[in-house]
Structure formats: structure tokens, C-alpha cells
C-alpha positions in Angstrom: 17.4 36.8 3.5 13.8 37.6 4.0 12.5 37.4 7.7 10.6 34.2 8.2 6.6 34.9 8.5 5.4 34.3 12.2 3.9 31.2 13.0 0.2 31.5 13.1 -1.6 31.3 16.4 -3.4 27.8 16.7 -6.9 28.5 18.0 -7.1 27.3 21.8 -9.2 24.3 21.1 -6.5 22.8 18.7 -3.9 23.4 21.0 -5.6 22.2 24.3 -8.1 19.2 23.8 -11.5 20.2 24.8 -11.7 17.4 27.5 -8.6 18.7 29.4 -10.0 21.4 31.3 -10.2 22.2 35.1 -13.9 21.7 34.8 -13.7 18.5 33.7 -11.1 17.0 36.1 -13.0 14.7 38.5 -12.2 14.3 42.2 -10.3 17.3 43.3 -12.4 20.4 43.2 -10.2 22.4 45.5 -6.9 21.7 43.5 -9.0 22.8 40.4 -9.6 26.0 42.1 -6.0 26.5 43.1 -5.1 26.1 39.6 -7.5 28.3 38.4 -6.2 31.0 40.5 -2.4 30.0 39.8 -3.1 30.2 36.0 -4.4 33.7 36.4 -1.6 34.6 38.3 -3.8 35.3 41.6 -2.4 32.4 43.8 0.6 34.0 45.4 2.9 31.7 44.3 5.0 31.5 40.9 5.9 28.0 41.1 3.7 24.9 41.4 4.7 21.1 41.2 1.9 18.5 40.7 3.2 14.9 42.3 1.3 11.9 41.9 1.4 8.4 40.2 0.8 7.5 36.6 -3.1 8.0 35.9 -3.5 10.6 38.7 -4.2 13.3 35.9 -1.2 15.3 36.1 -1.0 15.7 32.4 -4.7 16.8 32.3 -4.2 19.5 34.9 -1.1 20.8 33.0 -2.9 21.4 29.8 -5.7 22.6 31.8 -3.8 25.2 33.4 -2.4 26.3 30.3 -6.2 26.7 28.7 -7.1 28.6 31.6 -4.3 31.2 31.3 -5.0 31.7 27.6 -8.5 31.9 28.3 -7.5 34.8 30.6 -5.7 36.5 27.9 -2.3 35.3 28.8 0.6 33.7 27.0 0.9 29.8 28.0 3.0 26.8 26.8 3.1 23.2 27.4 6.1 20.9 27.4 6.2 17.4 27.8 9.9 16.8 29.0 10.1 13.4 27.5 10.1 14.9 24.2 13.5 16.7 24.5 15.9 14.3 26.3 19.4 15.9 25.7 18.3 19.3 24.4 16.0 20.6 26.8 18.4 24.0 26.6 17.2 24.7 23.3 13.3 23.7 23.9 12.9 26.2 26.6 14.6 29.0 24.8 11.7 29.9 23.2 9.5 29.7 26.3 10.8 32.5 28.3 8.3 35.3 27.0 5.4 33.1 28.2 3.4 34.1 31.4 2.9 30.3 32.2 5.0 27.4 31.2 3.8 23.8 32.1 6.8 21.3 32.1 5.4 18.1 32.3 7.4 14.9 33.6 10.4 16.1 35.8 11.2 12.3 35.8 12.7 12.5 31.9 15.3 14.6 33.0 16.5 13.5 36.3 20.0 12.2 36.0 20.9 13.8 32.8 23.6 16.8 33.7 23.0 19.0 30.9 19.2 18.9 31.3 19.2 19.5 34.7 21.5 22.6 34.2 19.3 23.9 31.4 16.2 23.5 33.7 18.0 25.1 36.9 18.6 28.2 34.4 15.4 28.4 33.0 13.9 28.4 36.4 15.7 31.3 37.8 15.1 33.0 34.8 11.5 32.6 34.8 11.2 33.3 38.5 13.2 36.5 38.1 11.0 37.6 35.3 7.9 37.2 37.7 6.6 34.5 35.7 4.8 31.2 36.6 6.1 27.5 36.1 4.1 24.5 36.6 5.9 21.2 36.9 4.5 17.7 37.1 6.5 14.7 38.6 5.9 11.0 39.8 7.5 11.7 43.3 8.8 14.4 45.2 12.1 16.3 44.2 14.1 14.2 46.7 13.3 11.1 45.2 13.7 12.0 41.7 17.5 11.1 41.5 18.5 14.6 40.6 22.3 15.3 40.3 22.1 19.0 40.8 21.8 20.1 44.3 20.9 23.4 43.3 18.0 22.4 41.3 16.6 19.7 43.6 16.6 22.9 46.3 14.6 24.9 43.6 12.1 22.3 43.0 11.8 21.4 46.8 10.9 25.1 47.2 7.6 25.0 44.9 4.2 24.8 46.4 3.3 21.1 46.1 0.1 19.3 45.3 -0.5 15.7 45.8 -2.5 13.7 43.3 -3.9 10.3 43.9 -5.4 7.7 41.3 -9.2 8.2 40.9 -11.2 5.8 43.1 -14.4 4.2 41.5 -16.4 7.3 42.5 -14.3 9.3 40.8 -14.0 7.1 37.6 -17.5 7.4 37.5 -17.7 11.2 38.1 -15.1 11.3 34.9 -17.5 9.4 32.6 -20.7 11.5 33.6 -18.6 14.9 33.2 -17.3 13.6 29.5 -20.7 12.3 28.4 -22.3 15.7 29.5 -20.1 17.8 27.8 -20.6 15.8 24.4 -24.1 15.7 24.7 -24.3 11.8 25.1 -26.7 9.8 26.9 -25.2 7.1 29.0 -27.1 4.5 31.0 -25.7 4.2 34.6 -25.5 0.4 33.9 -23.2 1.1 31.1 -20.9 3.0 33.3 -20.8 0.2 35.7 -19.8 -2.3 33.1 -17.3 0.1 31.2 -15.6 0.5 34.7 -15.1 -3.1 35.2 -13.1 -3.5 32.0 -11.4 -0.3 31.6 -8.1 0.4 32.8 -8.1 2.2 36.4 -6.0 5.3 35.2 -7.4 8.0 33.6 -5.6 8.0 30.2 -6.9 4.4 29.5 -10.5 5.6 30.6 -10.3 8.6 28.6 -8.8 6.7 25.2 -12.0 4.1 25.7 -14.3 6.7 25.9 -13.2 8.8 22.9 -13.6 5.1 20.9 -17.1 4.8 22.3 -17.9 8.6 21.7 -17.2 8.0 18.0 -18.9 5.1 17.6 -22.1 6.3 19.4 -21.9 9.4 17.1 -21.6 7.1 14.1 -24.5 5.0 14.9 -26.7 7.6 16.7 -27.1 5.4 19.7 -27.0 6.0 23.4 -24.3 4.2 25.6 -26.0 1.1 26.7 -24.7 -2.0 27.9 -25.6 -3.9 24.4 -24.2 -1.0 22.6 -20.9 -1.4 24.3 -20.7 -5.0 24.1 -21.1 -4.4 20.3 -18.3 -2.0 20.0 -15.7 -3.6 22.3 -16.5 -7.3 21.6 -16.7 -8.2 25.0 -18.8 -10.4 26.8 -20.5 -10.1 30.4 
């Protein structure tokens, strides 16, 4: 049987959305700097756990760390754990050669004996090989409901960073950052109008901004309150 040709390597911009970068993360410059060092292998730790509620930016940072590592010439991989329930062992099998692996959403594997054991084994192999693991979870390991004590112990030893949802100032900064990166002109009044109507989590705000960005590009308009009303069909 002929050998299967290697899968072509996707360009960085296609693997990781251009808005999911450390420089576009609003509200925690110290954490962004820490992740930049971690992604490059200069942080003095090989395991990092990001803990925070939904909407606090965990996925953004996990993707951004992978993009940062690849930008430094390293191999990185991102895996949302919710995509591999019951088959985690085979999902992580192909990731052992990567310099950095981001496993997003430990909550998805908690309570599944097979997945917990697979994660424990993978954690140990990556650690022994001197490679780096980035985890995200909604709560600390002790509160995850893990059935495997050894896994809970390993995760408890990770360097931990706590995330909080953005406050209104952080959400304003996020919108300004996104607008600047896309070359969009946005009125401050439009930002205030939008914040009153968007969900408080960063994912909802980002999706809404994507919609407005496409509409502004098609109409060749700046983001003003009248334009937002026309696109979103919302009143005052």
C-alpha cells in the first residue's frame, strides 16, 4: 500500500483566527506577557492552567498562545476537549511531538474514567519529554469533579492563572482593539450603544462585532449609532 501523503501545513492565519492573539486580549497585560513567555518556553514552567468562568477569554488565550508559539518557529496544537468525549486517548496520541499543546475545557472530561486516565498518561508523557501543556477550566482542579486522584494532583501542581470576565472598560478596549486592527472607524457613541445591547461575555461581543465589520465593509461606512441601528434593527 502506498504511503499516505503528508497533510499540508495550514498557514498560521488559517489555523488561528487573526483576532485571537495575545496583543488583542484586553484587560490583562501581565497575563498576556506571561503567556508570551510560556509559549516561547521561557516561563520556567511546563504546565499552565487558565481558570475562569465562561466569557473570560480562556479560549482566546489558548489559541493565542498556540499562534505565539508557531510564530516563534515552534510546533503547537489546540484541542477543544468537548470535541473528543470518550475518545481522548486517540485524540491526543498524535499531539505528543508538539512543543506546546493547548487543551481547552477540562470540564468536558471530568467524570469520564477513560478520558481522565488518557489525560493523566498524556500529561506525564509531555512532562517527561520537556514539552508544554496549557489547560483551561471553569473551576480549579479540586472542584472539577475528577474521579482520578492522580490526575487531580497533577493538575493541582500546574501554574495557575485566574481570569475574570471583562468589565465595561475592558469591553470598550476590546472593541477599540478590534476596530484598529481592521482599519475600522468607530464612534465612541457607537461603542457605548453597542455595549448596552451586546452580551457581557467576550464571545458574544466578538460575534456581534464580526457581523458589524462585514456590514461596514460592504457599505463602506464607519460604525456610527445610526449605522448600527440599520444593521441590527434595534431601537434606542
